[in-house]
C-alpha positions in Angstrom: 0.0 0.0 0.0 1.2 3.5 -0.9 1.9 5.1 2.5 1.7 8.6 1.0 -2.0 7.9 0.3 -2.7 6.5 3.7 -4.5 8.1 6.6 -3.5 7.5 10.2 -6.4 6.5 12.4 -6.4 5.6 16.1 -7.7 2.2 17.2 -11.4 2.1 17.5 -12.0 5.3 15.5 -13.6 3.6 12.5 -16.0 0.7 12.0 -14.3 -2.6 11.0 -16.6 -2.9 8.0 -14.8 -0.1 6.3 -11.5 -1.9 6.4 -10.3 -3.7 3.3 -9.8 -7.5 3.6 -6.0 -7.4 3.6 -5.9 -5.1 6.6 -6.1 -6.8 10.0 -7.8 -5.5 13.2 -4.5 -4.4 14.7 -3.5 -2.3 11.6 -4.0 1.4 11.7 -3.4 2.3 8.1 -6.4 2.6 5.8 -6.3 3.2 2.1 -7.1 6.8 1.2 -9.1 5.6 -1.8 -11.1 3.2 0.3 -11.8 6.0 2.9 -12.9 8.4 0.3 -15.8 6.2 -0.6 -17.0 6.6 3.0 -16.8 10.4 3.1 -20.1 12.3 2.7 -20.5 14.0 -0.7 -22.8 16.9 0.1 -21.3 20.2 1.4 -23.3 20.5 4.6 -22.4 17.0 5.7 -18.8 17.5 4.8 -18.7 20.7 6.8 -20.3 18.9 9.8 -17.7 16.2 9.6 -14.9 18.8 9.4 -16.3 20.6 12.5 -16.5 17.2 14.3 -12.8 16.5 13.4 -11.9 20.0 14.6 -13.7 19.4 17.9 -11.8 16.2 18.2 -8.5 18.0 17.6 -9.3 20.4 20.5 -10.6 17.5 22.7 -7.3 15.6 22.1 -5.4 18.5 23.4 -7.6 18.7 26.5 -7.2 15.0 27.1 -3.5 15.3 26.9 -3.6 17.9 29.7 -5.1 15.4 32.1 -3.3 12.3 30.8 -0.7 10.4 32.9 1.4 10.2 29.8 2.1 13.9 30.2 4.0 13.3 33.3 6.5 11.2 31.4 7.4 14.1 29.1 10.1 16.7 29.8 9.1 20.3 30.2 10.6 21.0 26.7 8.5 18.2 25.2 5.3 19.5 26.8 6.1 23.0 25.5 6.6 21.6 22.0 3.4 19.6 22.2 1.4 22.7 23.3 2.9 24.8 20.6 2.3 22.3 17.8 -1.3 21.6 19.0 -2.1 25.3 19.0 -0.5 25.9 15.6 -2.4 23.0 14.1 -5.7 24.3 15.5 -5.0 27.8 14.3 -3.9 26.7 10.9 -7.0 24.6 10.5 -9.3 27.5 11.5 -7.6 30.5 10.0 -4.9 29.6 7.4 -4.6 31.5 4.2 -4.8 28.5 2.0 -7.8 27.0 3.8 -10.5 28.3 1.5 -13.4 27.5 3.9 -16.8 29.0 3.8 -17.4 31.8 6.3 -19.8 29.7 8.3 -17.3 26.9 8.7 -14.5 29.4 9.7 -16.9 31.1 12.1 -17.8 27.8 13.8 -14.2 26.6 14.1 -13.1 29.9 15.6 -16.0 29.7 18.0 -15.0 26.2 19.0 -11.4 27.4 19.5 -12.5 30.3 21.7 -14.8 28.1 23.8 -11.9 25.7 24.4 -9.5 28.5 25.3 -12.0 30.2 27.6 -12.6 27.0 29.5 -8.9 26.8 30.1 -8.7 30.4 31.1 -11.6 30.1 33.5 -10.0 27.1 35.1 -6.7 28.8 35.4 -8.2 31.9 37.0 -10.3 29.8 39.4 -7.3 27.7 40.4 -5.3 30.9 41.0 -8.0 32.3 43.2 -8.3 29.1 45.3 -4.7 28.0 45.5 -2.3 30.9 45.7 0.4 28.7 47.1 0.6 26.3 44.2 3.5 28.2 42.7 5.4 28.2 46.0 4.8 24.4 46.5 6.4 23.6 43.2 4.2 20.5 42.7 2.2 21.8 39.8 2.2 24.4 37.1 1.4 27.8 38.6 -2.4 28.5 38.0 -1.6 32.0 36.8 0.7 30.5 34.2 -2.1 28.3 32.9 -4.4 31.3 32.6 -1.7 33.2 30.8 -1.2 30.4 28.4 -5.0 30.2 27.7 -5.2 33.9 27.1 -2.1 33.6 24.8 -4.0 31.1 22.7 -6.9 33.6 22.2 -4.4 36.3 21.2 -2.7 33.9 18.8 -6.1 33.2 17.2 -6.5 36.9 16.5 -3.0 37.2 15.1 -3.7 34.3 12.8 -7.0 35.8 11.7 -5.4 39.2 11.2 -2.6 37.8 9.1 -5.0 35.7 7.0 -7.4 38.5 6.2 -4.7 40.9 5.2 -2.8 38.3 3.2 -6.0 37.3 1.3 -6.8 40.9 0.5 -3.2 41.6 -0.7 -3.3 38.5 -2.8 -6.6 39.5 -4.4 -5.4 43.1 -4.9 -2.2 42.0 -6.5 0.1 43.5 -3.9 1.8 40.3 -2.8 5.0 41.1 -4.7 5.2 44.7 -3.5 7.7 45.8 -0.9 6.2 45.4 2.6 6.3 49.1 3.5 4.5 50.2 0.3 2.0 47.4 0.6 1.2 48.4 4.1 0.7 52.0 3.2 -1.9 51.2 0.6 -3.7 48.6 2.7 -7.2 49.8 3.9 -6.7 48.0 7.3 -10.0 49.0 8.9 -12.1 48.2 5.8 -10.5 44.8 5.5 -10.8 43.9 9.2 -14.1 45.6 10.0 -15.9 44.7 6.8 -19.4 45.8 5.7 -21.6 46.2 8.8 -24.8 45.2 7.0 -26.5 42.1 8.4 -26.7 40.2 5.0 -23.1 41.1 4.1 -21.8 40.0 7.5 -23.1 36.4 6.9 -21.2 36.3 3.6 -17.8 37.2 5.2 -16.4 36.2 8.6 -14.4 39.3 9.6 -11.9 40.0 12.3 -14.3 42.4 13.9 -17.0 39.7 14.0 -14.6 37.4 15.7 -13.9 40.1 18.2 -17.6 40.4 19.0 -17.7 36.7 19.4 -14.8 37.0 21.9 -16.6 39.7 23.8 -19.9 37.8 24.0 -18.0 34.7 25.5 -16.0 37.0 27.8 -19.0 38.6 29.3 -21.0 35.4 29.5 -18.3 33.8 31.6 -18.0 37.1 33.7 -14.2 37.1 33.2 -12.2 39.7 35.2 -11.9 43.0 33.3 -8.1 43.1 33.8 -7.8 40.2 31.4 -9.5 42.2 28.8 -6.9 44.9 29.2 -4.1 42.4 28.6 -5.9 41.0 25.6 -6.6 44.3 23.9 -2.9 45.3 24.3 -1.7 42.1 22.7 -4.0 41.6 19.7 -2.8 43.2 16.4 -5.8 45.3 15.7 -8.5 46.8 18.0 -11.8 47.1 16.2 -14.3 50.0 16.7 -16.6 47.8 18.7 -14.0 47.5 21.4 -14.1 51.3 22.0 -17.9 51.2 22.1 -17.7 48.4 24.7 -15.2 50.4 26.8 -17.4 53.5 26.5 -20.3 51.5 27.8 -18.3 50.2 30.7 -17.2 53.8 31.5 -20.8 54.8 31.9 -21.3 52.4 34.8 -19.7 53.3 38.1 -18.7 49.7 39.0 -16.7 49.1 35.8 -15.6 52.7 35.0 -12.2 52.6 36.7 -11.0 49.4 35.0 -12.3 50.6 31.7 -10.5 54.0 32.0 -7.3 52.2 32.9 -7.7 50.0 29.9 -8.0 53.1 27.7 -4.9 54.6 29.3 -3.0 51.3 28.6 -4.0 51.4 25.0 -2.8 55.0 24.6 0.6 54.2 26.0 1.2 50.8 24.3 -0.8 50.9 21.0 -0.1 54.0 18.8 -2.8 52.8 16.3 -5.5 53.3 19.0 -4.5 56.8 20.2 -7.0 58.8 18.1 -9.9 56.5 19.1 -8.9 56.5 22.8 -8.6 60.3 22.8 -12.0 60.7 21.2 -13.5 58.3 23.7 -12.0 60.2 26.7 -13.2 63.6 25.4 -16.7 62.2 24.8 -16.7 61.1 28.4 -15.1 64.3 29.8 -17.8 66.4 28.0 -20.7 63.9 28.2 -24.2 65.1 28.8 -26.6 63.7 31.3 -27.0 64.1 35.0 -24.2 61.8 36.2 -21.4 64.3 36.6 -19.1 61.5 38.1 -18.5 60.2 34.5 -17.1 63.6 33.5 -15.0 64.1 36.7 -13.6 60.6 36.8 -12.5 60.9 33.2 -11.0 64.4 33.9 -9.1 63.0 36.8 -7.6 60.3 34.6 -6.6 62.8 31.9 -5.0 65.1 34.4 -3.3 62.6 36.7 -2.3 60.0 34.1 -2.2 61.5 30.7 -1.7 65.3 30.6 1.9 66.6 30.8 2.6 70.3 30.6 6.2 69.6 29.5 8.9 72.1 29.1 7.7 73.6 25.8 7.0 77.4 25.9 3.4 78.6 25.6 1.9 79.4 22.2 0.6 82.9 21.2 -3.0 82.2 21.9 -2.2 81.2 25.5 -0.8 84.8 26.1 -3.7 87.1 25.2 -2.7 89.4 28.1 0.7 90.3 26.6 1.4 92.5 23.6 3.9 91.4 21.1 6.9 93.1 22.7 6.1 91.3 26.0 5.3 88.0 24.4 8.5 87.9 22.3 10.5 87.4 25.5 8.7 84.1 26.1 8.1 82.9 22.5 10.9 84.4 20.5 10.5 86.0 17.1 9.3 82.8 15.5 6.4 82.5 18.0 5.3 86.1 17.3 5.4 85.5 13.5 3.0 82.5 13.9 5.3 79.5 13.7 4.6 78.7 17.4 0.9 79.4 17.1 0.1 76.2 15.3 1.4 72.7 14.9 1.1 69.8 12.4 0.9 66.0 12.5 3.2 64.6 9.7 1.3 61.3 9.7 -2.4 61.7 10.5 -2.7 58.1 11.5 0.1 58.3 14.0 -0.1 60.7 17.0 3.1 61.1 18.9 2.6 60.5 22.6 4.2 63.8 23.5 1.7 65.7 21.4 -1.2 63.7 22.7 -0.3 64.4 26.3 0.3 68.0 25.7 -1.0 70.0 22.8 -3.9 67.7 21.9 -5.4 67.9 25.4 -4.8 71.7 25.7 -6.2 72.4 22.3 -9.4 70.4 22.8 -9.9 71.8 26.3 -9.4 75.4 25.0 -11.8 75.0 22.1 -14.5 73.7 24.4 -13.8 76.5 26.9 -14.2 79.1 24.1 -17.5 77.4 23.1 -18.9 78.8 26.4 -18.8 82.2 24.8 -21.3 83.3 22.2 -20.6 82.2 18.6 -19.9 85.8 17.6 -17.1 86.2 20.2 -13.8 87.2 18.6 -10.6 86.1 20.5 -7.3 87.9 20.3 -5.5 85.0 18.6 -6.9 82.1 16.7 -6.3 78.6 17.9 -4.5 76.8 15.1 -4.9 73.0 15.6 -4.4 70.2 13.1 -7.4 69.1 11.1 -7.5 65.8 13.0 -7.7 67.6 16.3 -10.4 69.9 15.0 -12.3 66.9 13.9 -12.2 65.5 17.4 -13.8 68.7 18.7 -16.6 68.7 16.0 -17.3 65.0 16.8 -18.1 66.0 20.4 -21.0 68.1 19.2 -22.4 65.2 17.1 -22.9 63.3 20.3 -24.7 64.2 23.5 -22.5 67.0 24.8 -22.7 68.6 28.2 -24.2 72.0 28.7 -21.9 75.0 28.2 -21.3 75.6 32.0 -19.8 72.1 32.3 -17.2 72.7 29.6 -14.9 74.6 32.0 -13.9 71.7 34.3 -11.2 70.1 32.2 -9.6 73.4 31.4 -9.6 74.4 35.1 -7.8 71.1 35.9 -5.2 71.9 33.2 -4.6 75.3 34.8 -3.5 73.6 38.0 -0.7 71.9 36.2 0.0 74.8 33.8 -1.1 78.2 35.4 -0.2 80.2 32.3 -3.5 78.8 30.9 -5.4 81.0 33.3 -4.9 84.0 31.0 -7.0 82.3 28.3 -9.7 81.7 30.9 -9.8 85.4 31.7 -10.1 86.2 28.0 -13.0 83.8 27.7 -14.6 85.4 30.8 -14.6 88.8 29.1 -16.4 87.3 26.0 -19.2 85.5 27.9 -22.6 86.8 28.9 -23.4 87.8 32.5 -24.8 84.4 33.5 -21.7 82.6 32.3 -19.4 85.2 33.8 -21.0 84.5 37.2 -20.5 80.8 36.7 -16.8 81.2 35.9 -16.3 83.5 39.0 -17.8 80.7 41.2 -15.9 78.0 39.5 -12.4 79.3 39.3 -11.8 78.4 43.0 -11.6 74.7 41.9 -8.3 75.5 40.2 -6.9 78.3 42.3 -7.1 76.4 45.7 -4.6 73.9 44.3 -2.2 76.5 42.8 0.4 77.9 45.3 -0.2 81.6 46.1 3.5 82.2 45.2 2.8 81.2 41.5 4.1 84.1 39.3 1.2 83.7 36.8 -1.3 84.6 39.5 0.5 87.9 40.2 0.6 88.6 36.4 -3.1 87.9 36.3 -3.7 90.7 38.8 -1.2 93.0 37.3 -2.8 92.7 33.8 -6.4 93.1 35.2 -8.7 95.5 33.5 -12.1 97.0 34.6 -14.0 94.3 32.7 -12.2 91.5 34.6 -12.5 93.3 38.0 -15.1 90.9 39.4 -13.1 87.9 38.6 -9.9 89.4 40.0 -11.7 90.2 43.3 -12.6 86.5 43.5 -9.0 85.5 42.7 -7.7 87.8 45.4 -10.0 86.4 48.1 -9.0 82.8 47.2 -5.3 83.7 47.3 -5.8 85.1 50.8 -7.5 81.9 52.0 -4.9 79.6 50.4 -1.9 81.6 51.7 -3.2 81.8 55.3 -0.8 80.2 57.7 1.7 79.9 54.9 3.9 82.3 53.0 2.2 85.7 52.9 1.2 87.3 49.6 3.8 89.3 47.9 3.8 93.1 48.4 3.7 93.3 44.6 0.0 92.6 44.8 -0.5 95.9 46.5 0.8 97.9 43.5 -1.3 95.8 41.1 -4.5 96.2 43.2 -4.0 100.0 43.8 -3.5 100.5 40.0 -6.8 98.8 39.2 -8.5 100.7 42.1 -7.3 104.0 40.7 -9.2 103.1 37.5 -12.4 101.5 38.9 -12.7 103.1 42.3 -14.2 99.9 43.6 -13.1 99.4 47.3 -13.9 95.7 47.1 -10.6 95.3 45.4 -8.8 96.5 48.5 -10.4 94.1 51.0 -8.3 91.0 50.3 -5.0 93.0 50.4 -6.0 95.4 53.2 -3.1 94.2 55.4 -0.6 94.6 52.5 -1.3 98.3 51.9 1.2 100.7 53.3 0.1 103.0 56.0 -0.5 106.0 53.8 -2.7 104.0 51.3 -4.5 102.3 54.1 -5.5 105.6 55.7 -6.4 107.0 52.3 -8.6 104.0 51.4 -10.1 103.4 54.9 -13.2 105.6 54.4 -14.1 103.8 51.2 -13.7 100.3 52.8 -15.8 101.3 55.8 -18.8 101.9 53.5 -18.8 98.4 52.2 -21.1 95.6 53.4 -20.5 94.4 56.9 -19.0 91.1 55.8 -16.5 92.8 53.6 -15.5 95.2 56.3 -15.1 92.3 58.6 -12.8 90.5 56.1 -10.7 93.6 55.7 -10.3 94.2 59.4 -9.6 90.5 60.0 -6.8 90.7 57.5 -5.3 93.6 59.5 -5.7 91.9 62.9 -4.1 88.6 61.7 -1.2 90.3 60.0 2.2 89.7 61.5 3.4 93.1 60.3 0.3 95.3 60.1 0.6 98.8 58.7 -1.8 100.0 61.4 -2.2 98.7 64.9 -5.6 98.0 66.4 -5.4 101.0 68.7 -4.5 103.2 65.7 -7.3 101.7 63.7 -9.8 102.4 66.4 -8.6 105.9 66.8 -8.9 106.6 63.1 -12.4 105.1 63.0 -13.5 107.6 65.8 -11.9 110.5 63.9 -14.3 109.8 60.9 -17.1 111.7 62.7 -16.9 114.9 64.8 -19.6 117.4 65.7 -18.8 119.7 62.7 -17.4 117.1 60.3 -18.4 113.7 58.9 -15.9 112.1 56.6 -18.2 109.1 56.3 -21.9 108.8 57.4 -22.1 107.9 61.1 -23.9 104.6 60.4 -20.8 103.3 58.6 -18.5 104.3 61.5 -20.9 102.6 63.9 -20.8 99.5 61.7 -17.0 99.5 61.6 -16.6 100.0 65.4 -19.1 97.1 66.0 -16.9 94.9 63.7 -13.8 95.7 65.7 -15.6 95.2 69.0 -16.8 91.8 67.9 -13.2 90.8 67.3 -11.9 91.8 70.8 -11.1 88.2 71.6 -8.3 88.5 69.1 -6.5 91.3 70.9 -6.0 92.6 74.4 -9.0 94.6 75.6 -6.7 97.1 77.2 -6.5 98.6 73.7 -9.8 100.2 74.4 -8.5 101.9 77.5 -5.6 103.2 75.6 -7.8 104.5 72.7 -10.4 106.1 75.1 -7.7 107.9 77.1 -6.0 109.1 73.9 -9.2 110.5 72.5 -10.2 112.2 75.7 -6.8 113.9 75.9 -7.0 115.3 72.4 -7.6 118.9 71.9 -10.9 120.0 70.5 -14.4 118.4 70.6 -14.7 114.7 71.3 -15.5 112.4 68.4 -19.2 111.9 67.9 -19.1 108.2 68.8 -16.7 108.5 71.7 -19.3 108.0 74.5 -20.9 105.2 72.5 -17.6 103.3 72.7 -17.3 104.1 76.4 -20.8 102.6 77.0 -19.8 99.5 75.0 -16.7 99.0 77.1 -18.4 99.4 80.5 -21.2 97.0 79.4 -19.0 94.3 77.8 -15.6 94.7 79.4 -16.2 94.8 83.2 -12.5 94.9 84.1 -12.2 98.3 82.5 -15.0 99.8 84.5 -12.7 100.9 87.3 -10.4 102.6 84.8 -13.4 104.4 83.1 -14.8 105.7 86.4 -11.5 106.8 87.9 -9.6 108.1 84.9 -12.1 109.0 82.1 -15.3 110.3 83.8 -13.4 113.0 85.9 -11.6 114.1 82.8 -15.0 114.5 81.0 -16.3 116.5 83.9 -13.3 118.8 83.7 -14.1 119.2 80.0 -17.7 120.2 80.8 -19.2 117.2 79.1 -22.7 118.5 79.8 -22.2 121.2 77.2 -23.0 118.6 74.5 -26.4 117.0 75.0 -25.4 113.7 73.3 -22.2 113.4 75.3 -24.0 114.2 78.6 -26.6 111.5 77.9 -23.8 109.0 77.3 -22.1 110.2 80.4 -25.2 109.5 82.5 -25.6 106.0 81.0 -22.0 105.2 82.0 -22.7 106.3 85.5 -25.8 104.2 85.7 -23.8 101.1 84.6 -21.0 101.7 87.0 -22.6 103.1 90.1 -23.4 99.8 91.8 -20.0 98.3 91.3 -17.9 101.4 91.5 -20.0 103.5 94.0 -17.0 105.2 95.6 -15.6 106.3 92.3 -18.9 107.2 90.9 -19.7 109.3 94.0 -16.4 111.1 93.5 -17.4 112.0 90.0 -20.8 113.3 91.2 -19.1 115.5 93.7 -17.2 117.1 90.9 -20.3 118.2 89.0 -21.5 121.9 89.2 -24.6 122.5 91.3 -27.1 122.7 88.4 -26.0 119.4 86.9 -25.7 117.6 90.3 -29.1 118.8 91.3 -30.6 117.4 88.1 -28.8 114.1 88.6 -30.0 113.7 92.1 -33.5 114.4 91.1 -33.3 111.7 88.5 -31.5 109.3 90.8 -32.4 110.0 94.4 -31.0 106.6 95.5 -27.5 107.9 94.7 -27.7 110.4 97.6 -26.7 107.8 100.2 -23.5 106.8 98.4 -22.7 110.4 97.8 -23.4 111.4 101.4 -21.0 108.6 102.6 -18.3 109.8 100.2 -18.6 113.4 101.4 -18.6 112.4 105.0 -15.2 110.8 104.5 -13.7 113.8 102.9 -11.9 116.6 104.9 -13.5 120.0 105.1 -12.8 122.0 101.9 -12.1 118.9 99.8 -15.7 119.0 98.5 -17.5 121.9 97.0 -20.0 123.6 99.3 -22.9 123.2 96.9 -22.5 119.4 97.2 -23.0 119.5 101.0 -25.8 121.9 100.6 -27.7 119.6 98.2 -27.3 116.7 100.6 -28.8 118.5 103.6 
């Protein structure tokens, strides 16, 4: 018998009736001609038989894994057996020369996948249940078995990829071309994705369909998502359906983190996927809907894992606050002429990682920021991005994009890493309507609270401020005060920047955050304007001063100046604002020594000329709220007021009497002494109003030597 025409069969694999007479039961060689008469002739039956044989091929490999015969082989022999078995199965299912019908190829690949998934599932299960197997050294490590099973699936996709490309090149007559030219003219996605129509899909078994088959099996078995990341990184081509699957996973909180990390891994390891991954991330970062966690989780990934400011200088549109003479110092002549205002991608299909992490992210975020302004808004410098980047932006508006107010968050996050971008935010602020401006004012804190107050760009932001940006600058200053508290104080350079803007706008709210940074002269000049603000702003300004380590004005000096704002014949500010300011200081008395009030009151009473309008009001507050100063007031201040003839001013006299009422019970001796100093007319009026004071006054007079008390006092007490 011609051995070349024989087929090897295992014992028991064929009925004896099919054996020719000259072949005994123990023989295992059957004539090919004889066997052919037993093969089915119709195509469906042949395909069924082929599939059964393929299943047997896979089953034989599984049996070998459990066979005791395996233990007699060396490690090298086992590796060779595994490799040959896998290659035979792959060759059968996806070889170029195997001109099978799509249905047959589909079924074989499905069988191969099911077999590999079973091994993968078993390996992962064993790894979870026996973590010590590797350490024991008695069996192959379970994680190694899982890795081998996943490797089989990856090899299947490599085989399918190579087969489909080779068949197309053969059909297109490109087989003899040099590889690099053939690759340039090969429509990869069209070949591997195919026609997406339902009827057309049944005619051709594509790489993309095989991927969908893989995903269905992967999800049915509930495999760990980390295995999917490894798989996507290893297969030769990632179809569009993979990105749709990842996007769907990102929309669910439970699977979002793993899916985002998978996208990150593809960006770093598969250059061919970068555009798709970038588009996916931007769709998520600007996605519509009520679930803001999708946007913010994606933004965190972009900022923490992808975006890199790098060492490149800024481009012209990022410096709208500078004129050309100022900008040339940062950009150079080429930047001013426009060479640094745009950039190009030599190969549209390949996006360098450096550009992706830098300019791509900045450009998209800036274009989306500018979209918050009305369409008619004109910016100082156009943003010149490559066509492919511009296409990414336009694609965002073809999907469900977030409302305009939510397009600022990614840009604010970029500002944290690259504060120079704040200037474009300010330019956009100027172009927006009032509602959007208010939103930007309230949102900017999300970036500024993470930027050190010592950042030079923040100072430049204030130095370049204009009247139309005043509201935003006030917010910036307040945030800087909060973030610098307890740390390094704000630079004195902020003072000059703020006073410059104040000289233009005359808005005292600008002065509040830097009140403690003003020099003494400016502070005294601006104090009347600050006093007339709302009480919370006055409180903030005075708090700055009290907390300052080197205040331009002490508390006692501030209190003195506040009293000087109103005198009987002059009101620098309305009395109500002085009262408000004095109340603010009084509410802060826990932050300074109350003796300050004693010093101020004594200084005011010793000054030449009429007393300040609110002098007695402050004395009343002190005797009511600071009991330990009552003795000082009665002994030192009230006698002085008597000598100044306090009764000559009705308001002062009423205040004087209120002070006496509050102190008479606790300071009866001192109060009686003050009464004894009053002229007869005033003393008589007082005793008529307060007859109960006569007893204390009588006791005081009785203790005094003759001549020490005015005669009219003794006369009124008789």
